[in-house]
C-alpha positions in Angstrom: -6.8 74.9 42.2 -8.5 72.2 44.2 -12.1 71.4 43.2 -13.0 70.0 46.6 -16.6 70.8 47.5 -18.3 70.3 50.8 -21.0 67.6 50.5 -23.1 69.3 53.2 -23.2 73.0 52.4 -22.1 72.8 48.7 -19.4 75.5 49.1 -15.8 75.0 48.2 -13.8 73.5 51.1 -11.9 76.8 51.7 -15.3 78.6 52.3 -17.1 75.8 54.1 -19.2 77.1 57.0 -20.5 73.8 58.3 -18.4 73.8 61.5 -19.4 77.4 62.4 -23.1 76.5 62.0 -22.6 73.3 64.0 -21.0 75.4 66.8 -24.2 77.4 67.1 -26.3 74.3 67.6 -24.3 72.7 70.4 -25.5 72.7 74.0 -22.3 72.4 76.1 -22.2 71.5 79.8 -19.1 72.0 81.9 -18.8 70.4 85.3 -16.2 69.3 87.8 -16.0 65.7 89.2 -13.8 64.4 92.0 -11.8 61.3 91.2 -9.7 59.0 93.4 -7.4 60.7 96.0 -9.3 64.0 95.7 -8.2 64.8 92.2 -10.5 67.1 90.2 -11.4 66.6 86.6 -13.2 69.2 84.4 -15.6 67.6 82.0 -16.9 69.3 78.8 -19.9 67.3 77.4 -22.6 67.9 74.8 -20.3 68.1 71.8 -21.3 66.3 68.6 -18.2 64.6 67.2 -19.7 64.3 63.8 -20.0 68.1 63.5 -17.2 69.4 65.7 -13.5 68.4 65.6 -13.4 67.2 69.2 -9.7 66.2 69.0 -8.7 69.6 67.8 -10.8 71.3 70.5 -9.3 69.0 73.2 -5.7 69.8 72.0 -6.5 73.5 72.1 -8.0 73.3 75.6 -5.1 71.2 77.0 -2.6 73.7 75.7 -4.6 76.7 76.8 -4.9 75.4 80.4 -1.5 73.7 80.5 -2.9 70.4 81.7 -3.4 66.9 80.6 -6.6 65.4 79.4 -8.4 62.9 77.2 -11.5 62.3 75.1 -14.0 59.7 76.2 -17.2 59.1 74.2 -17.4 62.6 72.8 -16.7 64.3 76.2 -13.4 66.1 76.9 -11.9 65.4 80.3 -9.2 67.8 81.6 -7.1 67.4 84.7 -7.8 70.0 87.3 -10.6 72.5 88.0 -10.9 74.9 85.1 -14.5 75.8 85.3 -13.8 79.4 86.1 -12.1 80.1 82.7 -13.7 77.5 80.6 -16.7 79.6 79.4 -14.3 82.4 78.3 -12.0 80.1 76.4 -14.9 78.4 74.6 -16.3 81.7 73.6 -12.9 82.7 72.1 -13.1 79.4 70.2 -16.4 80.5 68.6 -19.1 79.0 70.8 -21.9 81.3 72.0 -22.3 82.2 75.7 -25.9 81.0 75.9 -24.9 77.6 74.7 -22.5 77.0 77.6 -23.9 75.9 80.9 -21.8 75.6 84.1 
């Protein structure tokens, strides 16, 4: 039995709710930029890397949309225009619809 306790909420690590609470406090903005040669990039910003596992979320989004991407300064950049499905996928991941702005 592991005795790991979360330093923030005080619950055992198996029952820790810190990330779920942090998801409710995020204000996420999704936008599409054009890069060189007309390439489009979907940018997800407004995530706090100290509360949300941005690397895990980026990996999930890249596999869900079958595209490449990267993380730059707490923003996730995905290759291609995915703004149509992004809100739905983020809601499946646990974010609220009123937090996500297109």
